[in-house]
C-alpha positions as CSV (number, residue, x, y, z in Angstrom):
1,M,-27.3,-1.2,8.9
2,I,-24.3,0.2,7.7
3,W,-22.5,-0.2,10.8
4,A,-23.4,-4.2,11.0
5,I,-22.1,-4.1,7.2
6,I,-19.0,-2.6,8.6
7,F,-18.6,-4.5,11.6
8,G,-19.5,-7.7,10.0
9,L,-16.5,-6.7,7.4
10,A,-13.8,-6.2,10.1
11,A,-14.6,-9.4,12.0
12,F,-14.9,-11.9,9.0
13,S,-11.4,-9.7,8.2
14,Y,-10.1,-10.5,11.8
15,L,-11.0,-14.2,11.7
16,L,-9.1,-14.7,7.9
17,R,-6.4,-13.0,9.4
18,V,-6.1,-15.1,12.4
19,A,-7.7,-18.2,11.0
20,G,-3.8,-18.7,9.1
21,P,-1.8,-19.3,12.2
22,L,-4.4,-21.6,13.9
23,L,-5.0,-23.4,11.4
24,I,-1.5,-24.1,10.0
25,Q,1.3,-25.6,11.6
26,P,4.9,-23.7,11.4
27,D,6.3,-27.1,11.3
28,S,4.2,-28.2,7.9
29,V,5.1,-25.0,6.2
30,P,8.1,-25.3,3.4
31,T,11.0,-23.4,4.4
32,W,11.1,-21.4,0.8
33,L,7.7,-20.2,1.7
34,A,8.8,-19.3,5.2
35,R,10.9,-16.7,3.5
36,V,8.9,-15.3,1.3
37,L,6.3,-14.7,3.6
38,P,7.3,-11.3,5.3
39,Y,7.6,-9.5,1.9
40,L,4.5,-10.3,0.3
41,A,2.4,-8.0,2.3
42,P,4.7,-4.7,1.2
43,A,4.7,-6.3,-2.5
44,V,0.8,-6.0,-2.5
45,L,1.2,-3.2,-0.9
46,A,3.7,-1.3,-3.5
47,A,1.6,-2.8,-6.5
48,L,-2.1,-1.3,-5.2
49,V,0.1,2.1,-5.2
50,V,1.4,1.7,-8.5
51,A,-1.9,0.6,-9.8
52,G,-3.6,4.0,-8.3
53,M,-0.8,6.0,-9.1
54,F,-0.7,5.2,-12.8
55,T,-4.6,4.1,-13.9
56,T,-7.3,5.5,-14.5
57,G,-10.2,3.5,-14.9
58,R,-8.9,1.1,-17.7
59,S,-6.0,3.1,-19.1
60,L,-2.6,4.0,-18.1
61,T,-1.9,7.6,-16.8
62,V,1.1,9.6,-16.0
63,D,0.3,12.9,-14.1
64,A,0.9,15.0,-11.3
65,R,0.4,12.0,-8.9
66,A,3.9,10.6,-10.7
67,V,5.5,13.4,-9.4
68,G,4.3,13.2,-6.1
69,L,5.4,9.8,-5.5
70,V,8.7,10.4,-7.0
71,A,9.2,13.1,-4.1
72,A,7.8,10.7,-1.5
73,L,10.3,8.0,-2.6
74,A,13.5,10.7,-3.0
75,A,12.3,12.2,0.6
76,A,11.9,8.3,1.9
77,F,15.3,7.6,0.4
78,M,16.6,10.5,2.6
79,K,15.1,8.9,5.5
80,L,12.9,12.0,6.5
81,P,10.2,11.8,8.8
82,A,7.3,10.7,7.5
83,L,5.4,13.6,7.9
84,A,7.6,15.8,6.1
85,I,7.5,12.7,2.8
86,I,3.6,13.2,2.9
87,V,4.1,17.5,2.8
88,L,6.8,17.2,0.3
89,A,4.8,14.5,-2.0
90,A,1.8,16.7,-1.4
91,A,3.5,20.1,-2.3
92,A,5.5,18.3,-5.4
93,T,1.7,17.1,-6.6
94,A,0.5,20.2,-6.1
95,V,3.0,22.5,-7.8
96,V,3.0,20.2,-10.9
97,R,-1.6,20.9,-10.8
98,L,-0.9,24.4,-10.4
99,A,1.8,24.3,-13.3
100,S,-0.3,22.5,-15.7
């Protein structure tokens, strides 16, 4: 039963993603919207990451996860490989959790 739900949701998600380009003609999209659309997905992803990092239930929390996020941002700014970014963020979070 659970697999049917998963596959159903996956198919629904795929259909929603395909429906946009099929139903909307590229010529009918305003130019300002066409310039903004490529930045929409990264902005939503960043908002979800920040909300997940700094909230616990309905309250704001700054804890070891924030240190891991800062370490990941610093590593990304230095253009390190993705695996190094993940390892550095996890290590920074672990060190702060051990210290507290």
